[in-house]
C-alpha positions in Angstrom: 5.1 100.5 4.2 6.1 97.5 2.1 8.5 95.1 3.8 11.4 94.0 1.7 12.3 90.4 1.9 15.9 90.0 2.9 17.8 88.1 0.2 20.6 85.8 1.1 24.0 87.4 1.0 26.7 86.5 -1.6 28.6 84.5 1.0 25.6 82.5 2.1 24.9 81.7 -1.6 28.5 80.7 -2.1 28.4 78.5 1.1 25.3 76.8 -0.1 26.9 76.2 -3.5 30.0 74.7 -2.0 28.0 72.4 0.3 26.2 70.7 -2.5 27.4 67.2 -3.0 28.0 67.7 -6.7 30.7 70.4 -6.1 32.6 68.2 -3.5 32.4 65.2 -5.9 33.6 67.3 -8.7 36.5 68.7 -6.7 37.6 65.1 -5.7 37.3 64.0 -9.3 39.6 66.9 -10.4 42.2 66.1 -7.8 42.2 62.4 -8.6 42.3 63.2 -12.3 45.3 65.4 -11.8 47.1 62.7 -9.9 46.0 60.1 -12.5 47.5 62.2 -15.3 51.0 61.6 -13.9 50.3 57.8 -14.0 49.1 58.1 -17.7 52.1 60.2 -18.7 54.4 57.7 -17.1 52.7 54.9 -19.1 53.0 56.9 -22.3 56.7 57.8 -21.7 57.7 54.4 -20.3 55.7 52.0 -22.5 54.1 53.6 -25.5 57.0 55.8 -26.6 59.5 52.9 -26.5 57.1 50.7 -28.5 56.7 53.5 -31.1 60.5 53.9 -30.9 60.9 50.4 -32.0 59.3 51.5 -35.3 60.9 55.0 -35.5 61.8 57.3 -32.7 60.8 57.4 -29.0 59.9 61.0 -29.1 56.6 61.4 -31.0 57.2 65.2 -31.1 59.9 64.7 -33.7 57.3 63.4 -36.2 56.3 66.3 -38.4 55.6 67.3 -42.0 56.6 70.4 -43.8 54.0 72.2 -46.0 56.5 74.6 -47.6 59.7 74.0 -49.5 62.0 74.1 -46.5 61.3 74.1 -42.8 64.7 75.0 -41.5 64.8 77.2 -38.4 61.7 79.5 -38.1 61.0 79.4 -41.8 58.3 77.2 -43.4 55.1 75.7 -42.2 55.6 72.6 -40.1 52.8 70.3 -39.0 53.7 68.6 -35.7 51.4 65.6 -36.2 53.6 63.6 -33.8 52.5 65.8 -30.9 48.9 65.3 -31.9 49.4 61.5 -32.1 51.0 61.5 -28.6 48.2 63.5 -27.1 45.6 61.2 -28.8 47.4 58.1 -27.5 47.5 59.7 -24.0 43.7 60.4 -24.2 42.9 56.9 -25.5 45.0 55.2 -22.7 43.5 57.5 -20.1 40.0 56.7 -21.3 40.7 53.0 -21.4 42.2 52.9 -18.0 39.4 54.9 -16.5 36.7 52.8 -18.2 38.2 49.3 -17.4 39.5 50.1 -13.9 36.8 52.5 -12.6 33.6 52.7 -14.7 33.2 49.0 -15.6 33.7 47.6 -12.1 31.5 50.3 -10.6 28.7 49.7 -13.0 28.9 46.0 -12.4 28.8 46.6 -8.7 25.8 48.9 -9.0 24.0 46.4 -11.2 24.6 43.7 -8.6 23.4 45.9 -5.7 20.3 46.8 -7.8 19.6 43.1 -8.5 19.9 42.3 -4.8 17.5 45.1 -4.0 15.0 43.9 -6.5 15.3 40.4 -5.3 14.8 41.5 -1.8 11.7 43.6 -2.8 10.4 40.6 -4.8 10.7 38.4 -1.7 8.8 40.9 0.4 6.1 41.2 -2.2 5.6 37.4 -2.3 5.5 37.3 1.5 3.0 40.1 1.6 0.8 38.5 -1.0 1.0 35.2 0.7 0.1 36.8 4.1 -2.8 38.6 2.5 -4.0 35.3 0.9 -3.7 33.6 4.3 -5.7 36.3 6.0 -8.4 36.0 3.4 -8.6 32.3 3.9 -8.8 32.7 7.7 -11.6 35.3 7.1 -13.5 32.9 4.8 -13.1 30.0 7.2 -14.5 32.2 10.1 -17.4 33.2 7.9 -18.0 29.6 7.0 -17.9 28.5 10.7 -20.3 31.2 11.6 -22.6 30.2 8.8 -22.5 26.5 9.7 -22.4 26.4 13.5 -24.5 29.4 14.4 -27.4 29.3 12.0 -30.7 30.3 13.4 -33.7 28.2 12.5 
């Protein structure tokens, strides 16, 4: 009789999947990203839209173009390029804030930690090489003493 190997159950596989560090990190990133979206939306509504409003209107959604003769009511083809511009500005602001407040400082910190680690490793290598050289010198000195003081005629 052949013995079948028991495969892990669905729940066990799901538990293993959830316990991976990547999934937890991703979940934290999604939650922080959702909270961060509120901040970015506030910056766009409170700062960017008024700046754009100094040129035209504060509501970017009102910027549009009509492809047909008339765009009154539901008739005509209207391109809402103001909405696209607002979304693009929101994306660029989000990317800039994430880069300058999160990615750049973290990469500088990691580079500093890596440089300290390499410096520490370099110091240990010098000490090890120096110790090895000292041990070789001691060995050579002992061999020389044996050779000079204990020679048989």
